[in-house]
C-alpha positions, 0 to 999 in steps of 0.5 A, a space after each residue: 260237228 263242231 270244228 274247234 280242234 281242227 281250227 286250233 291245228 289251223 291256227 297254230 300252223 298258220 301262226 295266227 296264235 303265235 305264243 301256242 305256235 312257238 310252244 309247239 315248235 319249241 317242245 318238237 326241237 327240244 324232244 328232237 335234240 334230246 332223243 336225237 342228239 343226246 340220245 336220251 330215252 323216250 321214257 326219260 324224257 317224259 319222266 323228266 316232263 312230268 316231274 317238271 310240270 308236277 314241281 311247277 303246280 304244287 310251288 305255285 298252288 303253295 305260293 297261292 295258298 300262302 298269299 291267301 288266295 283260292 287255290 288254282 282251278 283245273 277244272 278247264 284241263 279236263 278233256 270232255 267227252 265232245 273234245 275227244 270224239 271230235 279229235 277222234 273223228 278228224 284223225 279218221 277223217 285224215 286217214 280216210 282221205 289218205 286212203 281215198 287219195 290213194 285209189 284215186 291216183 292209182 285209178 288216175 288216167 292222167 300219168 303225170 299225176 301217178 307219176 307225181 305221187 310215186 316219185 313223192 313216195 320213192 323220195 320218201 322211201 329214200 329219206 326214211 332210209 336216212 333218217 329215223 321216224 322221229 326225225 321225219 316227224 320233227 321235220 313234218 313239223 317243221 315244214 308243216 309250220 313254215 310252208 303254209 305261213 309262206 303260202 298264206 303270206 305269198 299266195 298272190 305271187 305263188 298262185 301267178 307262178 303256179 299258173 304260167 308253171 301249170 301252162 307250160 307243163 300242160 302244153 308239155 304234156 300235150 306235147 308228149 301224148 301227142 308225140 310219144 303217147 298217142 305212137 305208142 298206142 297206133 304201134 301197139 294197135 297195129 301190132 296187135 291187128 297184125 297179130 289177130 290177121 295172121 292168127 285168122 289165116 293160121 286158122 
């Protein structure tokens, strides 16, 4: 299966196609400002955008005819069945991966994976209490178009610090596991053993 839509999204978010990246960022910013700052209705904004596009195409087509040129060919704007299926499959894969991630984290034996995921979801819930969905989506677009590009540009330095942080975190996890978790397991095990002995004596 072709992955052209996925590659296009990746190119936009990594600023490999700067024109499209700038257009996406400008459109997202404009929509957020109109809906959140100036409190316009979503249908009103969509209608204005549609009117602007129709008017621009009308003027452009008439200028082409006045200059004796052929009217613009818009056949390239058609959405083929293959493109629609690829987009639907990509969205389905993202949803399935999210569901698998939730179950994988829930069944993970490492406590720090569970704690980190729970903390991230808690931060997201707190953010949702202060922002609406549109603002969160806009922040997601801005972060998505800045963080990956910065990571690709400074990947070597980030990996270097990431390795150092991971080593220190593993040492911290090992220390916690040895000094705290093992003691708790031993205490629970000894408590369970004593309880069994008491039950046997009572019998």
